[in-house]
Rosetta silent file (secondary structure, phi, psi, omega in degrees, C-alpha in Angstrom):
SEQUENCE: MEVKIGVQHAPREIVLESGQSAEEVERAVADALAGKAQLLSLSDEKGRKVLVPAEKIAYVELGEPTVRRVGFGAL
SCORE:     score description
SCORE:     0.000 S_00000001
   1 L     0.000  145.482  179.352   -0.015    0.020   -0.009 S_00000001
   2 E   -82.072  130.763  179.018    1.188    3.503   -0.720 S_00000001
   3 E  -124.385  126.237  174.553    1.951    5.655    2.342 S_00000001
   4 E  -113.310  130.762 -178.616    2.676    9.400    2.178 S_00000001
   5 E  -122.695  119.580  176.551    4.048   11.104    5.249 S_00000001
   6 E   -89.727  134.494 -177.936    4.222   14.873    5.515 S_00000001
   7 E  -117.637  133.871  179.935    7.012   16.134    7.806 S_00000001
   8 L   -59.810  140.334  178.065    6.948   19.563    9.414 S_00000001
   9 L    61.699   24.006  175.729    9.457   22.067    7.982 S_00000001
  10 L  -122.058  131.581 -176.404   10.334   19.737    5.105 S_00000001
  11 L   -70.762  -22.554 -179.398    9.514   20.730    1.507 S_00000001
  12 L  -118.066  154.046  176.794    8.855   17.206    0.340 S_00000001
  13 L   -93.315  158.410  176.100    6.739   14.349    1.643 S_00000001
  14 E   -92.068  127.126 -177.459    8.019   10.834    2.230 S_00000001
  15 E  -122.567  127.503  178.839    6.405    8.308   -0.134 S_00000001
  16 E  -146.293  151.883  173.666    6.835    4.556    0.284 S_00000001
  17 E   -97.582  111.675 -177.218    5.194    1.310   -0.783 S_00000001
  18 E  -101.911  143.816  176.962    4.651   -0.660    2.367 S_00000001
  19 L   -85.228   -5.429  178.435    3.957   -4.355    2.637 S_00000001
  20 L   -79.645  155.676 -179.035    2.053   -3.735    5.881 S_00000001
  21 L   -76.798  166.214  179.576   -1.702   -3.664    5.966 S_00000001
  22 H   -60.487  -36.867  179.411   -3.681   -0.441    6.403 S_00000001
  23 H   -65.722  -43.930  178.278   -4.597   -1.435    9.949 S_00000001
  24 H   -61.727  -42.730  179.615   -0.942   -1.996   10.909 S_00000001
  25 H   -67.900  -41.324  177.991    0.125    1.357    9.509 S_00000001
  26 H   -63.377  -38.410  177.757   -2.788    3.137   11.161 S_00000001
  27 H   -66.070  -42.347  178.927   -1.946    1.514   14.495 S_00000001
  28 H   -63.629  -41.406  179.766    1.699    2.544   14.228 S_00000001
  29 H   -67.770  -43.267  178.686    0.740    6.141   13.393 S_00000001
  30 H   -60.783  -41.294  177.710   -1.789    6.269   16.225 S_00000001
  31 H   -65.805  -39.515  179.840    0.771    4.963   18.734 S_00000001
  32 H   -67.347  -41.671 -178.895    3.342    7.522   17.609 S_00000001
  33 H   -72.466  -27.286  178.053    0.879   10.411   17.829 S_00000001
  34 L   -81.141   -4.813  179.371   -0.431    9.275   21.214 S_00000001
  35 L    90.144    5.043  177.921    3.064    9.325   22.640 S_00000001
  36 L   -72.622  -24.114  179.597    3.418    5.550   23.047 S_00000001
  37 L  -135.120  140.713 -178.802    6.331    5.586   20.607 S_00000001
  38 L   -78.058  -27.528 -178.868    8.929    8.326   20.019 S_00000001
  39 E  -126.594  145.343  169.885    9.323    7.330   16.350 S_00000001
  40 E   -89.685  122.351 -175.395    7.002    6.237   13.600 S_00000001
  41 E  -119.976  116.018  177.657    8.642    3.154   12.106 S_00000001
  42 E  -128.263  149.543  175.440    7.465    1.732    8.788 S_00000001
  43 E  -116.232  144.459  178.647    9.119   -0.712    6.410 S_00000001
  44 E   -92.803 -177.198 -175.734    8.768   -0.736    2.625 S_00000001
  45 L   -69.520  -18.772 -179.837    8.432   -3.649    0.255 S_00000001
  46 L   -95.334    5.031  176.302   12.198   -3.834   -0.251 S_00000001
  47 L    92.686   -0.982  177.128   12.904   -4.216    3.472 S_00000001
  48 L   -76.084  148.393  177.369   14.108   -0.648    4.116 S_00000001
  49 E  -106.489  140.161  176.759   12.924    1.086    7.284 S_00000001
  50 E  -115.146  124.146  179.004   11.625    4.657    7.451 S_00000001
  51 E  -117.239  126.645  179.248   11.838    6.352   10.863 S_00000001
  52 E  -129.404  127.933  175.907   10.116    9.676   11.474 S_00000001
  53 E   -59.850  131.396 -174.054   10.107   11.499   14.822 S_00000001
  54 H   -59.430  -34.223 -177.602    6.543   11.533   16.084 S_00000001
  55 H   -74.681   -9.323 -179.191    6.551   15.217   17.005 S_00000001
  56 H  -103.188    1.460  179.323    7.475   16.153   13.397 S_00000001
  57 E   -74.020  123.885  177.914    4.611   14.320   11.643 S_00000001
  58 E   -92.300  -47.133  178.658    2.356   16.762    9.805 S_00000001
  59 E  -160.251  159.439  174.393    0.047   14.218    8.106 S_00000001
  60 E  -132.294  127.907 -179.513   -0.121   10.602    6.931 S_00000001
  61 E  -115.739  125.616  179.536   -2.010    9.603    3.794 S_00000001
  62 E  -105.099  127.079  179.455   -2.864    5.954    3.182 S_00000001
  63 L  -122.742 -178.562  179.746   -3.581    4.898   -0.386 S_00000001
  64 L   -81.726  155.638  177.156   -4.309    1.825   -2.405 S_00000001
  65 L   -67.111  140.708 -179.495   -1.475   -0.345   -3.714 S_00000001
  66 L   -90.696  140.115  177.572   -0.340    0.698   -7.157 S_00000001
  67 L  -101.115  123.812 -179.792   -0.295   -1.883   -9.924 S_00000001
  68 L   -83.877  125.104  178.871    2.601   -1.579  -12.297 S_00000001
  69 L   -90.825  144.341  179.617    1.629   -1.994  -15.903 S_00000001
  70 L  -128.953  134.625  175.676    3.907   -3.679  -18.351 S_00000001
  71 L   100.776 -170.326 -178.353    3.631   -3.606  -22.104 S_00000001
  72 L  -109.117   82.345  179.287    1.495   -1.689  -24.554 S_00000001
  73 L   -95.858  168.093  176.852   -2.026   -2.030  -23.286 S_00000001
  74 L   -68.529  140.618 -178.252   -5.072    0.037  -24.146 S_00000001
  75 L   -83.365    0.000    0.000   -5.263    3.236  -22.163 S_00000001
């Protein structure tokens, strides 16, 4: 699933494709914003970890997984 994270005082957002479910990502964000965790920790499909300080999170947008098209299909 595609996850976009806006960070305060940063001109660009963080975009990653996560293998986690929407519920897992939402739970991690809620824990970070509630103060249960100092960092929001998410991993992408390639195994990389993204760590964002909880107090710097501006917004989190959860999207649908993107399907990569291959070939010359009808538009």
